[in-house]
C-alpha positions in Angstrom: 12.9 14.3 7.3 15.0 17.0 8.1 15.2 18.6 4.1 10.8 18.1 4.8 11.1 19.5 8.4 12.9 22.4 6.9 10.9 23.1 4.5 7.9 23.5 6.8 9.9 26.1 8.8 10.1 28.1 5.5 6.2 27.7 4.6 5.4 28.7 8.4 7.5 31.8 8.1 5.6 32.9 5.2 2.0 31.7 6.3 3.0 33.8 9.7 4.9 37.0 8.3 7.4 38.7 10.0 7.4 39.8 13.6 5.9 43.5 14.3 5.5 45.7 17.2 1.8 46.7 17.6 2.1 50.2 19.3 -0.2 51.1 22.3 -1.7 47.6 22.8 -0.4 47.4 26.3 1.3 43.8 26.0 5.1 43.6 25.6 5.4 42.5 21.6 8.7 40.5 20.3 10.8 42.1 17.4 12.4 39.4 14.8 15.5 38.0 15.9 17.7 36.1 14.7 17.1 32.2 14.8 17.9 30.5 18.1 17.0 26.7 19.6 14.3 25.9 21.3 14.7 23.5 24.2 13.5 20.8 22.1 15.8 21.5 19.5 13.6 23.1 16.7 14.6 26.8 15.1 12.9 29.8 16.1 12.9 33.4 15.2 10.5 33.9 18.7 11.7 34.7 22.1 12.1 31.4 23.8 11.6 30.1 27.1 14.9 29.6 29.5 15.1 26.5 31.0 13.4 26.0 34.5 12.7 22.8 36.8 9.3 22.1 36.3 7.6 19.1 38.8 8.4 15.6 37.4 6.3 14.8 34.6 3.2 12.7 34.7 3.0 9.1 33.7 4.0 8.5 30.6 4.6 12.0 30.0 8.1 13.4 29.3 9.7 16.9 28.1 11.1 16.7 24.5 8.2 13.8 23.7 8.3 14.9 20.0 11.7 15.5 19.9 12.1 12.6 17.0 8.2 12.0 16.1 7.8 15.5 15.2 10.7 17.8 16.1 9.3 21.6 15.4 5.9 20.6 17.4 6.5 23.0 19.9 7.8 25.8 17.6 4.6 25.9 15.3 2.5 25.9 18.1 4.5 28.6 19.2 4.8 30.9 16.2 0.9 30.5 15.5 0.2 31.5 19.0 2.6 34.3 19.0 0.7 35.7 15.7 -2.7 35.4 17.4 -1.8 37.2 20.2 -0.2 40.0 18.2 -3.3 40.7 16.4 -5.5 40.4 19.4 -3.9 39.8 22.9 -7.3 38.9 24.5 -6.8 35.3 22.7 -4.0 34.5 24.4 -6.2 35.5 27.5 -8.2 32.6 25.7 -5.7 29.9 25.6 -5.3 30.3 29.1 -8.5 30.3 30.5 -9.0 27.2 27.9 -6.0 25.1 29.3 -8.1 25.4 32.7 -11.5 24.6 31.6 -10.2 21.4 29.5 -7.9 20.0 32.7 -11.1 20.4 35.2 -13.3 18.7 33.1 -12.4 14.9 32.1 -8.6 15.7 32.5 -6.0 17.5 30.4 -7.5 15.4 27.1 -8.6 18.3 24.6 -12.1 17.2 25.2 -13.4 21.0 25.3 -12.2 21.4 21.7 -15.3 18.9 20.5 -18.0 20.1 18.7 -21.4 18.9 19.0 -22.5 16.0 16.9 -26.0 14.4 16.1 -24.8 11.7 18.7 -23.1 14.1 21.2 -25.6 17.4 20.6 -24.2 19.4 24.0 -20.4 18.9 24.5 -18.2 20.4 26.8 -18.0 23.7 24.5 -21.6 24.3 25.2 -21.4 24.4 28.7 -22.5 27.8 30.4 -18.8 28.1 31.6 -17.3 27.9 27.9 -20.3 29.4 25.7 -20.0 32.0 24.6 -17.5 33.3 26.7 -14.2 30.8 25.9 -12.2 32.1 23.2 -9.1 30.7 21.6 -10.4 27.7 19.4 -9.4 29.2 15.9 -5.7 29.3 17.3 -5.9 25.3 18.5 -7.3 24.6 15.2 -4.7 26.5 12.9 -1.5 25.1 14.8 -3.1 21.5 14.4 -3.5 21.9 10.8 -0.2 22.3 10.7 1.1 19.6 12.3 -0.9 17.4 10.7 0.9 18.6 7.1 4.3 17.8 8.5 3.5 15.4 11.4 0.7 13.8 10.7 -1.2 11.5 13.3 1.7 12.6 15.8 0.5 15.2 18.0 -2.4 15.2 19.8 -5.2 18.3 20.7 -4.8 18.0 24.1 -0.7 18.6 23.9 -1.6 21.3 21.6 -4.3 23.4 23.6 -1.0 23.2 26.9 1.7 24.1 24.9 -0.3 27.2 23.5 -1.6 28.2 26.9 2.0 27.9 28.1 3.4 29.9 24.8 0.6 32.5 25.8 1.6 33.1 29.2 4.9 33.6 28.2 4.4 36.5 25.5 1.5 37.7 27.8 4.0 38.4 30.7 6.5 39.9 28.9 8.6 36.7 28.4 8.4 36.4 32.8 6.1 33.1 33.1 8.5 30.4 31.1 8.8 26.8 31.6 9.6 23.9 29.9 6.3 21.1 29.2 6.2 17.5 29.1 4.1 16.2 26.7 3.0 12.8 25.1 -1.2 13.3 26.2 -3.8 11.5 24.5 -7.0 13.0 23.4 -10.1 12.2 24.9 -13.2 10.5 23.2 -16.2 12.2 25.9 -17.4 15.3 26.1 -20.5 16.3 28.0 -22.0 19.7 28.5 -23.0 18.9 32.0 -20.0 17.8 33.6 -18.9 21.6 33.1 -21.0 22.9 35.5 -20.0 20.1 38.2 -16.3 21.0 37.8 -15.6 24.5 37.0 -16.0 26.7 39.6 -17.9 29.5 39.1 -17.3 33.0 39.9 -19.7 33.2 42.8 -17.5 30.9 44.7 -16.6 31.1 48.3 -13.2 29.9 49.7 -14.2 26.8 51.5 -16.1 26.0 47.9 -13.1 27.1 45.7 -10.1 25.1 47.9 -12.6 21.7 47.8 -13.2 22.3 43.8 -9.5 22.5 43.6 -8.3 19.6 46.0 -10.8 17.6 43.8 -8.3 18.0 41.3 -5.0 17.3 43.0 -4.1 20.9 43.8 -3.6 22.8 46.6 -4.2 26.2 48.3 -1.6 27.6 46.8 -2.0 26.6 43.4 -5.8 27.8 43.9 -4.1 31.3 44.6 -1.5 31.4 42.3 -3.7 30.2 39.4 -6.2 32.4 40.6 -3.7 35.0 39.3 -4.8 34.4 35.7 -7.6 37.0 36.2 -4.8 39.2 35.6 -5.7 39.1 31.8 -9.1 39.4 30.0 -12.1 40.0 29.8 -15.3 38.8 31.9 -19.3 39.4 30.8 -21.2 41.5 33.3 -23.3 38.4 34.2 -20.3 37.0 36.2 -20.3 39.8 38.5 -23.8 41.4 38.4 -24.4 40.6 41.9 -21.3 42.4 43.6 -22.4 45.3 41.9 -26.0 45.9 42.7 -27.8 48.0 45.6 -26.7 47.2 48.3 -23.3 46.7 47.4 -20.8 44.3 48.2 -17.0 44.7 49.7 -15.7 45.7 45.8 -14.0 49.4 45.9 -17.1 52.0 45.9 -14.9 53.6 43.1 -14.9 50.4 40.5 -18.7 49.5 41.7 -19.7 53.1 40.2 -17.5 52.6 36.7 -18.5 48.8 36.6 -22.5 50.0 37.1 -21.6 52.4 34.4 -20.8 49.7 31.8 -23.1 47.0 32.5 -26.6 46.7 32.2 -28.5 45.9 35.6 -30.4 43.2 34.4 -27.6 41.3 32.2 -28.8 38.4 30.0 -28.1 36.5 27.2 -28.5 39.1 24.5 -27.4 42.2 26.6 -24.2 40.8 28.5 -21.3 43.3 27.6 -17.4 42.0 28.5 -15.2 44.5 30.7 -11.5 43.9 31.5 -10.5 41.9 34.7 -7.7 43.8 35.4 -8.5 47.8 35.3 -4.5 48.5 35.7 -2.9 46.3 33.4 -5.7 44.9 31.2 -3.1 43.2 28.6 -0.4 42.1 30.7 -0.4 38.9 32.9 1.3 39.9 35.7 1.0 40.0 39.8 -1.4 43.4 39.4 -4.3 41.1 40.2 -2.6 40.2 43.8 -2.4 44.2 44.4 -6.5 44.5 42.8 -7.4 42.1 45.3 -5.8 44.2 48.5 -7.4 46.7 47.1 -10.4 45.0 46.9 -10.7 46.5 43.0 -11.4 42.6 41.5 -14.4 41.9 39.9 -15.6 37.8 41.2 -16.6 36.5 44.8 -14.0 34.2 44.2 -11.5 36.6 43.6 -12.2 38.5 47.0 -12.8 35.2 48.5 -9.0 34.8 48.6 -8.9 37.5 51.6 -11.2 35.4 53.6 -8.4 33.5 55.4 -5.0 34.2 57.0 -3.6 32.0 55.1 -4.8 32.4 51.4 -4.6 36.1 52.1 -0.8 35.9 53.3 -0.1 34.5 50.4 -1.9 37.2 48.2 0.7 39.6 50.0 3.6 37.6 49.1 2.3 37.6 45.4 1.7 41.3 45.4 5.2 42.4 46.7 7.7 40.0 46.1 9.2 40.6 42.7 9.2 37.5 40.5 7.8 35.3 43.2 4.3 34.8 41.8 5.8 34.2 37.7 7.4 31.6 39.0 4.9 29.7 41.2 2.5 30.2 38.0 4.8 28.4 35.7 5.0 25.6 38.0 1.5 25.6 39.1 0.4 25.4 35.4 2.6 22.1 34.6 1.2 20.6 37.4 -2.5 21.7 36.4 -1.2 19.8 33.2 -1.0 16.4 34.4 -4.6 16.1 35.5 -6.2 13.0 34.8 -4.2 12.5 31.5 -5.1 10.3 28.9 -3.1 7.5 27.7 -3.6 4.9 24.6 -5.9 2.6 26.4 -8.7 5.2 26.9 -7.3 8.3 24.0 -6.5 8.8 20.7 -4.4 10.8 18.4 -7.2 13.0 16.7 -6.7 14.1 13.2 -9.0 17.2 13.8 -9.5 18.6 16.9 -13.1 19.4 17.3 -14.1 15.6 16.2 -13.3 12.2 17.3 -11.8 9.9 15.0 
């Protein structure tokens, strides 16, 4: 096993190539370093998240789940994610969003990855909240193919999605968001487009609707405010906030509204719906700038602006904006907590060989 995994590491290094800095990309890149040990014992040349004290794992999950069955599992995913982000940091934002969209519909079971079939022509990935905006599927495919080559039938697609989001957050935050992640999720066999509209909160939601949406999934108000910080990275289609830049204007900062009206058509539709950055200050960095933008009313969505409509959430926004390192620590814990939503087990799940189809 050791020699086989050693060969795997060498092949992976050849496939991914050396780490290089990308000047002017707006996010922190890593440079090649001497191999170190990951928390799960696999060698890696990329920076490794330091160990934190995360929430306890859910039923059937444990930290270091693949330590014996596939020791380099998390290493393989981390390297694939790192390469993808070097090429396009927006893919990292897509991976974080994918984890959220997977967990809120059918639980964290990889159901968002399933393609349409004659038996199920409308899976989750074709739901309006996901299509055509959800990105990162090819990164999951690459990581899973590598895992199947060296550890066939062992690592679930559901775990790959959560590992990829964790690693994307680590790299895009300049290594400030770091956490260990319990694993052992099974892949779901069910995926329906209509459930995306039922469970994923739209950008038009007000605070009461957001709180209830998160409560149903076992998440509290603090989780809502903290996870909203992921809007510090990525892009949005104009149709998601067009009502906030029309006349009469919303409570959005007038200067930002003017800029957005210049970038977006007056009536965006499926064939004419450009994207704009969600954070106009640090577009390619996952950080607490989002909360500063909320306070200045320089955010796109009604669901962002809604965080100022109660003293409880407004005070949390203020704390995340001004207390150094607070949001990064809380985001790490909230991501672990979210990753425990409605997990599948051997009785109602499987380990897919291909993340796009059930076995």
